Each structure stands twice: as C-alpha cells, then as structure tokens.
C-alpha positions as CSV (number, residue, x, y, z in Angstrom):
1,X,112.3,65.9,122.0
2,X,111.0,67.7,119.1
3,X,112.5,71.1,118.9
4,X,109.8,74.0,118.7
5,X,109.8,76.5,115.9
6,X,110.1,79.9,117.7
7,X,109.2,82.1,114.5
8,X,105.8,82.4,112.7
9,X,105.2,80.4,109.5
10,X,108.2,80.7,107.1
11,X,107.5,82.0,103.6
12,X,107.6,78.0,102.6
13,X,105.0,77.1,104.8
14,X,102.8,80.1,103.7
15,X,103.0,78.8,100.4
16,X,101.9,75.3,101.4
17,X,98.7,76.4,103.1
18,X,95.7,74.7,102.0
19,X,91.9,75.3,103.2
20,X,90.5,72.2,104.4
21,X,87.2,72.8,106.3
22,X,85.7,76.7,106.1
23,X,82.7,78.6,107.4
24,X,81.7,81.7,108.2
25,X,78.8,82.9,110.5
26,X,77.0,86.5,110.2
27,X,77.2,88.9,113.0
28,X,74.4,91.2,112.9
29,X,74.2,93.4,115.8
30,X,70.7,94.7,114.7
31,X,69.0,91.5,113.9
32,X,67.7,90.9,117.8
33,X,67.6,92.5,120.9
34,X,68.6,89.3,122.6
35,X,72.5,89.2,122.1
36,X,72.1,85.5,122.0
37,X,70.1,86.1,118.5
38,X,72.8,88.5,116.9
39,X,74.6,85.8,115.1
40,X,73.2,84.0,112.1
41,X,74.4,80.7,112.1
42,X,75.0,79.1,108.2
43,X,75.2,75.7,107.8
44,X,77.4,75.9,104.3
45,X,79.7,78.2,102.6
46,X,80.3,77.3,98.9
47,X,83.3,78.9,97.9
48,X,84.4,78.9,94.1
49,X,88.1,79.3,92.8
50,X,88.2,82.8,92.9
51,X,86.4,83.1,96.3
52,X,88.7,80.4,97.9
53,X,91.8,82.4,96.7
54,X,90.4,85.5,98.2
55,X,89.9,83.8,101.5
56,X,93.5,82.1,101.4
57,X,95.5,85.2,100.6
58,X,93.7,86.8,103.5
59,X,94.8,84.0,105.7
60,X,98.3,84.3,104.4
61,X,98.4,88.0,105.3
62,X,97.5,87.6,108.8
63,X,99.6,84.7,109.5
64,X,101.6,86.8,111.8
65,X,101.2,88.6,114.8
66,X,102.1,88.6,118.5
67,X,102.8,85.4,120.3
68,X,100.4,84.0,123.0
69,X,100.4,80.9,125.2
70,X,97.1,79.4,126.1
71,X,96.4,80.2,130.1
72,X,96.3,76.8,131.8
73,X,92.7,77.1,133.2
74,X,91.2,78.7,130.0
75,X,90.0,75.9,128.1
76,X,87.1,77.1,126.4
77,X,88.8,78.0,122.9
78,X,91.8,75.7,123.3
79,X,89.3,72.4,123.5
80,X,87.3,73.3,120.8
81,X,90.2,73.6,118.5
82,X,91.8,70.5,119.3
83,X,88.2,68.9,118.6
84,X,88.1,70.9,115.3
85,X,91.5,69.7,114.3
86,X,90.9,66.0,115.0
87,X,86.8,65.6,114.3
88,X,86.2,67.4,111.0
89,X,82.4,65.8,111.6
90,X,82.1,68.2,114.2
91,X,83.4,71.5,112.4
92,X,80.1,73.2,111.9
93,X,78.6,72.4,115.4
94,X,82.1,73.6,117.1
95,X,82.5,76.5,114.9
96,X,79.1,77.8,116.0
97,X,80.0,77.1,119.7
98,X,83.4,79.4,119.0
99,X,81.4,82.2,117.4
100,X,78.8,82.3,120.0
101,X,81.5,82.7,122.5
102,X,83.2,85.6,120.7
103,X,80.0,87.5,120.0
104,X,78.7,87.1,123.5
105,X,81.9,88.4,125.2
106,X,81.3,91.5,123.3
107,X,79.4,94.1,125.6
108,X,79.4,97.2,123.4
109,X,78.3,97.7,120.0
110,X,79.7,95.5,117.4
111,X,80.2,96.1,114.0
112,X,78.3,94.0,111.6
113,X,80.4,91.3,109.5
114,X,81.3,87.9,109.6
115,X,83.1,85.3,111.8
116,X,85.6,83.2,109.8
117,X,86.4,79.9,111.3
118,X,88.7,77.3,108.9
119,X,91.1,74.7,109.4
120,X,94.0,74.7,107.3
121,X,97.1,72.3,106.3
122,X,100.5,73.1,105.6
123,X,103.9,71.6,105.1
124,X,106.1,71.7,108.4
125,X,108.8,69.8,106.4
126,X,108.9,67.6,103.4
127,X,106.1,64.8,103.8
128,X,105.1,66.5,107.5
129,X,101.5,67.8,107.0
130,X,100.0,69.4,110.0
131,X,96.8,71.3,110.7
132,X,96.0,75.0,112.2
133,X,92.8,76.8,113.2
134,X,92.1,80.2,111.9
135,X,89.7,82.8,113.4
136,X,89.1,85.8,111.5
137,X,86.5,88.9,112.2
138,X,85.9,90.5,109.0
139,X,83.6,93.9,109.0
140,X,80.9,94.1,106.5
141,X,81.7,97.2,104.2
142,X,78.8,98.1,101.9
143,X,80.1,99.1,98.2
144,X,78.5,99.8,94.8
145,X,78.1,98.4,91.7
146,X,77.3,100.0,88.4
147,X,76.0,99.3,84.9
148,X,75.4,101.6,82.1
149,X,73.4,101.8,78.8
150,X,73.1,104.0,75.7
151,X,69.8,106.3,75.8
152,X,69.7,108.4,72.7
153,X,73.3,108.4,72.1
154,X,74.0,109.3,75.9
155,X,75.6,106.8,78.3
156,X,73.8,106.8,81.3
157,X,75.1,105.1,84.5
158,X,73.0,103.5,87.2
159,X,74.4,102.5,90.7
160,X,73.3,100.1,93.2
161,X,74.3,99.4,96.7
162,X,75.9,96.0,97.6
163,X,74.9,95.7,101.1
164,X,76.6,92.7,102.4
165,X,80.3,93.4,101.1
166,X,83.3,91.7,102.1
167,X,86.2,94.1,101.6
168,X,89.8,92.8,100.4
169,X,91.5,95.9,102.2
170,X,93.6,94.4,105.1
171,X,92.0,97.0,107.3
172,X,88.6,95.2,106.9
173,X,89.9,92.4,109.1
174,X,89.5,93.6,112.7
175,X,90.7,90.6,114.6
176,X,92.6,87.3,113.7
177,X,93.8,84.6,115.4
178,X,96.1,81.6,114.1
179,X,96.2,78.9,116.4
180,X,98.5,75.9,116.9
181,X,97.3,73.0,119.0
182,X,99.6,70.4,117.4
183,X,102.9,71.7,119.5
184,X,104.9,72.5,116.4
185,X,105.5,76.0,117.4
186,X,106.6,77.6,120.7
187,X,103.6,79.6,120.7
188,X,99.8,78.3,121.0
189,X,98.2,81.6,119.4
190,X,99.5,84.3,116.8
191,X,96.6,87.2,117.5
192,X,96.0,90.6,116.2
193,X,93.6,93.2,117.2
194,X,93.2,96.5,114.5
195,X,91.3,98.3,117.1
196,X,94.0,98.1,120.2
197,X,97.2,97.2,118.2
198,X,99.6,96.2,119.1
199,X,97.8,95.3,122.1
200,X,94.8,93.2,122.3
201,X,91.4,94.3,124.0
202,X,90.3,92.7,127.1
203,X,87.4,91.2,125.6
204,X,89.3,89.4,122.6
205,X,92.1,88.3,125.3
206,X,89.6,86.8,127.3
207,X,87.7,84.8,124.5
208,X,91.2,83.6,123.5
209,X,92.3,82.8,126.9
210,X,95.8,83.4,126.5
211,X,99.1,85.3,128.1
212,X,101.6,87.2,126.2
213,X,104.4,84.5,125.3
214,X,107.5,87.0,125.8
215,X,107.6,90.6,127.5
216,X,107.8,93.8,125.2
217,X,111.8,94.3,126.8
218,X,112.7,90.7,125.5
219,X,111.3,91.4,122.1
220,X,112.8,94.7,121.6
221,X,116.6,93.3,122.9
222,X,115.9,90.5,120.9
223,X,115.0,92.6,117.8
224,X,118.1,94.9,118.1
225,X,120.4,91.9,118.8
226,X,119.4,89.8,115.9
227,X,120.1,92.9,113.3
228,X,123.9,93.3,115.1
229,X,124.7,89.6,114.4
230,X,123.1,89.5,111.0
231,X,125.0,92.7,110.0
232,X,128.0,91.5,111.4
233,X,128.0,88.5,109.0
234,X,127.7,90.6,106.0
235,X,130.8,91.1,103.8
236,X,131.9,94.2,102.2
237,X,130.7,92.7,98.7
238,X,127.3,92.4,100.0
239,X,126.9,95.9,101.3
240,X,126.6,99.0,99.4
241,X,130.1,101.5,99.6
242,X,130.4,103.1,103.0
243,X,128.0,100.8,104.5
244,X,129.1,98.9,107.4
245,X,127.7,96.5,109.9
246,X,127.4,99.8,112.4
247,X,124.6,101.2,110.0
248,X,122.2,98.4,109.9
249,X,122.5,98.2,113.9
250,X,122.4,101.9,114.4
251,X,119.5,102.6,112.5
252,X,117.7,99.4,114.2
253,X,118.3,101.0,117.5
254,X,116.8,104.4,116.1
255,X,113.6,102.5,115.1
256,X,113.2,100.9,118.6
257,X,113.6,104.4,120.0
258,X,111.5,106.4,117.5
259,X,108.2,104.2,117.1
260,X,105.5,103.3,119.9
261,X,104.8,99.8,117.9
262,X,107.0,97.5,116.4
263,X,106.0,96.3,112.7
264,X,108.2,93.9,110.6
265,X,108.0,95.6,107.3
266,X,108.5,99.1,108.7
267,X,111.5,97.8,111.0
268,X,113.2,96.1,107.8
269,X,112.6,99.0,105.5
270,X,114.0,101.4,108.3
271,X,117.1,99.3,108.8
272,X,118.2,98.4,105.0
273,X,118.8,101.5,102.9
274,X,120.3,100.6,99.4
275,X,120.0,102.8,96.3
276,X,120.8,99.0,94.2
277,X,117.1,97.7,94.3
278,X,118.4,94.1,93.7
279,X,120.8,94.2,96.5
280,X,118.5,95.9,98.7
281,X,115.5,93.2,98.0
282,X,118.0,90.5,98.8
283,X,119.5,92.0,102.1
284,X,115.8,92.8,103.4
285,X,115.0,89.0,102.7
286,X,118.1,87.8,104.6
287,X,117.0,90.0,107.5
288,X,113.5,88.9,107.7
289,X,114.5,85.2,107.6
290,X,116.8,85.9,110.7
291,X,113.8,88.0,112.4
292,X,111.7,84.5,111.5
293,X,114.5,82.5,113.2
294,X,114.4,84.4,116.3
295,X,110.9,84.8,116.6
296,X,110.6,88.5,116.0
297,X,109.2,88.3,112.6
298,X,105.3,89.3,112.5
299,X,105.5,90.4,116.4
300,X,103.6,93.3,117.7
301,X,104.6,94.7,120.5
302,X,105.9,98.2,122.2
303,X,109.5,98.8,121.7
304,X,111.0,99.5,125.2
305,X,114.5,100.8,124.2
306,X,115.4,101.5,128.0
307,X,115.8,97.5,128.4
308,X,118.8,97.3,125.9
309,X,121.7,97.5,127.6
310,X,124.5,100.0,127.5
311,X,126.9,97.5,126.1
312,X,124.5,96.8,123.2
313,X,123.3,100.3,122.3
314,X,127.3,101.5,122.1
315,X,128.8,101.3,118.6
316,X,132.6,101.7,118.9
317,X,135.0,102.3,115.8
318,X,138.7,102.1,117.0
319,X,141.4,103.4,114.1
320,X,144.8,101.9,113.8
321,X,146.1,105.2,115.5
322,X,144.3,104.5,119.0
323,X,141.6,107.1,118.4
324,X,138.2,105.8,119.7
325,X,134.7,107.2,118.7
326,X,131.8,105.7,120.7
327,X,128.0,106.4,120.0
328,X,124.6,105.3,120.0
329,X,122.6,104.6,117.0
330,X,122.4,105.7,113.5
331,X,126.0,107.1,112.7
332,X,124.3,109.4,110.4
333,X,122.0,110.7,113.0
334,X,125.1,111.8,115.3
335,X,126.7,113.5,112.5
336,X,129.3,110.5,111.7
337,X,130.1,109.4,108.1
338,X,133.0,107.0,106.8
339,X,134.0,106.9,103.4
340,X,136.7,104.8,101.4
341,X,139.7,107.1,100.0
342,X,141.8,104.3,98.5
343,X,144.8,102.4,99.4
344,X,142.9,100.9,102.0
345,X,142.4,104.1,103.9
346,X,139.2,105.9,105.2
347,X,138.3,109.0,106.4
348,X,136.1,109.5,109.4
349,X,134.2,112.9,109.4
350,X,132.1,114.3,112.5
351,X,130.2,117.3,112.5
352,X,129.0,118.7,116.1
353,X,128.0,121.8,117.0
354,X,130.5,121.8,120.3
355,X,133.5,119.7,121.0
356,X,134.3,119.2,124.7
357,X,137.4,118.2,126.1
358,X,137.1,115.6,128.7
C-alpha cells in the first residue's frame, strides 16, 4: 500500500510546480441582475512569461491551508476536478461549470474579480509527475498608471485609472483551494478563506463539499508535541548559549495559549529565537520540515491549549542535588533562567513575587 503524504507540498515539490492548463473567468456582480449572468466566461487567457511567473508565484504562495476531505455524497466539485486532470480537452467546459457553481452559491454581494482554474504538474519524487487542481478567487483592485512630459521646462504628470487590475498583494486572494484527486496526500483539499480565516465560510465550504480532516484539538497537540520532539534532538552545539529544549517547547506552548489562530510562520518565529541569523535560519528550516512531515505546516486552525495533556504541558528540571523544578510554558515567562558558569556547572535563577511552602 502506498504511504500517503500527511503534510502539504514540500519545498522541492513547490519548486517543481508547472502550469499546464490555465483560465480565469470574470465575476462581475454589476454585469446583470440575473445571478446566472454575472460571470463573463472567457475562451482563452494568453499568458506571457512575466504573467505566467506572476500566477505561478501566487499558486506557490497558497499551496497551503487547512486540510479537508471530500464528503462522500458531495461530488459536484470532486467529479469535475477528476475530469479536468484526466481530460484536458474538456478543461474550458469544466472550468465554466466550476465557476458558475462558485458564483451561484454566493447569495450576498460578491466583490468583482476573477476566478482562476488551473491544472499544474509537480514532482512527487524522481520521475513521478502528478497533477493538482488550483482554484483561486482574486479580487479586482483598481490602480493608477502615470506618464509625464516637459511643458515649458516644467515636468507635468498625468494619471489614469487601470480599472481591471489584479494586485500582487496576497490579501487580494480571497479564497483558494488546492485539490489532489490522485491520492498522493492524506488530504483531498487544502483550502483558505481570507474573510473567515482560519475557518471557511458556509457557502465556500458547501461549494468545496468538504469536511475538516483533523480537529483543532488534534492539530494543537500535534504542533506542540512536534516541537518537543524536534527540540530534544538538538545538540548543545546547534543551540544558542543558555538555551535548551524546554525553551523551544515552552515558547510553542505559550504561542498556542496566546493566539486565536495558528499561522505557521508566526509559530516558527515565536519558537525559534537566536541572535545568530545563520543559525536561526537553519533551525527555522529544520522546524518547518518537522512540522511539514507531521502535517502541521500550512494548516490554519484555532489552537485548543486545553487539549494538551498535563504531562505534555509540564517542563521538569531536576538537579543532581535532588531539587525538582516544575513549570509550564516559556521558562522566561515564569521568571526562570539558567546559565552556564563553567566547570560543567549551571546556575538556576527564579524570580517570584512569593514563595509558598507546600
């Protein structure tokens, strides 16, 4: 049996992404009062090299999100995606069907923009190319262009509005989905909703026909345990002076307590602290790979710190003299510091407002 990949696309898989089929259709809520006519269907999009790079960069950026599985009785999106991957001759026809379904499910006012449908190929492993389907809703963002000329020795600028402009800003991407119908990954869909993050809006979730693959509590525990296991494998030479495994796992726990939404980059930045930029970059990359292998990297969820067991929360130091120090979270946050004082000795300092005799 083939082992399914738990995480999102690895860095190598992202770098191998190549656009095969590509189209977008224009969503214009003001085009017609009839909902069925507010999509302007295109027959072809000519992408020049720079434009292809632009869209490929957007696709690589959004190759992450919360993991979902298709509902067994929801085939309205799954079946067209299966067809798109296997029948490139039906790509335009099916892309129209998908876009119309997306637009038709939105009952309120929808922002004007484009709905992108693309198939991309990527290397799962050496010699093993597979395909994915990308769906992206990008809002239209009017911008301005300018020109200037010399008028009697004075440089005078004139500005004009570019109405149908697509922004390179990540915030212009309102919704995205990466769909695997080849059973390479343990998930079927990675999805992101800018408005409802880290969740999905009801209509968008209905359009995708999915359910969360894993619960927030599971993802919270997995994120914390992954950091603990990774940190314990680090040697003294790999860490800053006076740092230890508890420092990393404690900061991971505090992040999960203090944040309402999990973001991979923010989480890694909170966990890895180092004044040496080269060592910091190495540690961040290592942790990212560990989180990817555990299926956490790129996921968006609401941390549930209460789901972490008391045993996993606890950090315990024991000195050779038999003194036991127990705490939760970041040791700096609880007023505890450790420092090397030479001759294989350590100094432990605890600052507190009160010392209670138990």
